[in-house]
C-alpha positions, 0 to 999 in steps of 0.5 A: 489827356491828349494822346502822344503822336509821331508827327511827320514834318520838320521845323527849323531849330531856331523856330523851336525857340522863337515860335514853336517851343514848348506849349505851342500849337503846330498845324502839321500835315496830319495832326494839330499837336501841342509841343511837349515840354523839355522833359519829353524832348530827347536831350538837346543838341550842341551845347552853347557857351555864354556864361553871362546869359546862363547866369542871368537865366538861372537867376530869373528861374531861381535855380543854381545853374542852367545849361543852354543847348540847341534843340535836338536836330532831326536824324534820318538814320533809321538805326540811330536811337530815337531823337527829336521832339515829343508832341501831344495831339491837341485839340481833342475835338474835331468837326467834320469837313463835309457840309450840310446845308440848312434853310436853303443854304443860308446855314451850313452845319458840321458835326462836332465830335470828340477824338474818342469817337473817331475810328482811324482818324475818321468819324462814322455817323449813324448812317455808317458814313465815313466822314473826314475830320479837322481839329476845331479852331477853338480852345480855351486858355488863360494869361498864365499859359494854361490851355485846354479844350472847351467843354462844349456841352456845358457851354452850349447849354450854358451850364451842366447838362446830361446831353453828354451822358445821353450821347447827343450830337453837337453841331457848329452852324455857320449862319453867314459867309464872313466867318465872324464869331457872331455867325458861328453857333454851337447847337445840341441835338436835344434842340433845346440849346444853342449859343453863339461863339461871340458870347465865348469871346466876351470875357465878362460873361465867364462863358468858358468857366474858370481855368483849371490850371491845365498844362497838357504840354508837360504831361498828365497830372501837372495841373496847378492852381489858377484863379483866371478866367478862361478865354477864348483862343483861336489856335492859329491867332497870333496871341496864342504863343508869345516865347519869352526870350532873352539874348545877349551879344558875346563880348570881349572879356572886359572884366578880365582886361580890368583885372589885369590892369588893376593888377599892375598898379595894385600897390598904388590902389590897394588903400582906396576906399572911396572913389575920390581917393581913386581920382587922386591916385589917377593923377600919378603918371604911372597910374594914369598911363596904366588906366587909360580907357577905364572909367573910375566906376569900372576900376572902382568896382574892381577895388570893391570886389577884391575888398569883398573877397571877389564878389562882383555885382552882375551888370545888366545885359545892356550895361555890359554891352554899352560899356564895351562899345563906348568905353573901349578904344577904337578897336574892339576884340580880335579880327580873327575867323573864329572870333565872336566880336570885333569892331572898329570906329569909323573916323569922324572925317568920313561921316561928319555932316551938319545933320549928324550933330547929335551923333558922337561916334560910329562903329562898324561891328565887322563880327558879332555873336548873338545867343537867344534862349527861351525862358518861358512863354505867355498867351494873349499878352507878351512879356518882353525884356525891359529897356536894359535887356532884363527879364522881370522875375515877377512875370508870371510865365508858363514853365517849359519843363517840370524841372528846369536843367537846360534851356533851348537856344541858338546863336547867331553870327553876324554884323552891325552898325553902332551909333553913339549919341552925344550925352550933352546933346540928349541931356540938353534936348530933354530939358526943352519945354516942348520936349517935356510937354510932349513927354506928358502927352506920351506918358498920358497914353501910357497910363491909358494903356495901363488902366486896361492891363492892371496886372502888367509890370511894364514901365514907361521908358525914358524920353531918350529911349523913345527918341532913339527907338524911333530913329532906329526904325527910321534908320533901319528902313533906310538901311533895308533899301540899300544894303541887300538885307530885308528889313525883317532880318535887321534887328535893333538894340537900344541902350538908353543908360544916362550914367554911361551913354546913349546909342543904337545898334542895328545888326543882322545875323544868321545861324549859318556857320559863316554868318553874313556877308558884310553888307551892313559894314559896307553901308556904314561907310556911308552912314551920313547918307543913310541917315539923311535919307532916314531923317528925310523920310520921317518928316512926312508920312503918307498918313499925314496930317492924321499920323502927326496929329495922333493923341496917344490918349485918344481912346477911339484910336486905341493906340496908346503907346504911339505918338506920330507913328503908324505903318506908313512911317515907323512901324516895322516887322515885330521880329526886328523891334525889341518892343513889339512896335510900341513906344514910337514917336517920330516927332521926337526925331525930326520936324513933322507937319505938326511942328510941335518943336520937340525933335532932336535933329531940328537941323534936318529940314535944312538938308532934306533933298540935298545930295550927300557928300560922298566919302569912302574909307 
């Protein structure tokens, strides 16, 4: 069991949710540590009120309720009770820093030693020489999140050995200068055993044995059954820790608005049992006037919930948000300093241009609040929310605590721009033969990806989602060049819900009390110019024709989830993308050099390079 340490160094509160949460490995100035589970943290910081997110997370975890709190803040007051984050020293194996050259400097060797062999952080060798040490960079882990030290004696000898009991010394040799695993060897002092680390990286070899289900971040005696093979993990690798996050946009309480509206005409709606009856009642002038702005589905759901004693099914994350952004009138929320959401529609005359034909509405979100919480984590492969913002209950995630009573989270305050697409335009576009052929090609790439990941629960999104996701990346990049925010600070939410509508929300936020400074909203008043720039940039990639001609099913390139997409055109910071840069194809948005005819913005090529019409609002 790793020893508990008092590390020096500080981490931002939001990083304890997104990067360095429970179970993650952190390199601090004097230690390499494993962040402990929530049971070992002092009570969280400030409570976060977001009932919609709390209910959904409780459902995912299978618990009655769960609170959201910020991670505990640092406290420099020496007289205050101890507070902060507990961490355990990990890994427990170290290598000496000084080198010993062998074979005429063709090989460099270091001693591989256990923590119990150290004296005050130093290793004293047989010649009484003190040697500085650093944590070894190799550990073992599995996809379920379990982690532990490699059994170095068993690995080196390819099985059980008495060398550990005999106190034989282990060495790590670097037989080259590249640092590649094929040049890193582990050998034993006995002279009969050595092994390349490259063999540990081959999963089929099962060189590291089976996972024992160790969860050292939750403390001693917390192992669980696990049948996964242990995999080699480099501590600083990007696949060492994937926090599983869920976020919602705080919205005006639309359900309360619906309830109050239905109350006013309840004597007309009380006997309604079918949606056709509701449509008949809405023809009456008083009912029509009262229910103006509310959809039949919303009103009928409220009537049904009253018939069932007030029980109403929980809407998915994005359904609730899209209903607010689309169904609501021109002004949404209240424009006040302490408000959580306020948005206004931009008049069509401001942005109406020929290349904007597929777009129905532009909404400037002056004020929004996003709440993000961590529910678990994975290693090697991420487990992101689905296209409706929901977490899969069946995903095997590593636990943040032995008993969950609260979850760490944070809130961002900011602004954004929402672009609603015409439902008819997208539905007609998807019926095109060239679009359907492209859908088959992209689906073929996804099936090739699935064959290599038999345990994945990920599904192939709709073609409308793929198109809007690609459009979002083009638009985000164009915005970053004009609005003053770096591209990595702008995030996206894609809404592809056929029953309600289609749209893209690009937003930015800050955990600072004042939020952001209005750059996105100001840019939104010239949205037609930004869209024109984005579409023009998407027509030609610096990697064309290779990028435009990419086949998603190509096993050699192994970019199964990409169509015409690469780092030269569509790929952005993964912190900005809700699908980790997967499911992208600019040929669905604009014409490319391949000219497959599957683009939605087919008219964009006519206006490429033409000056946009200036407008103010």
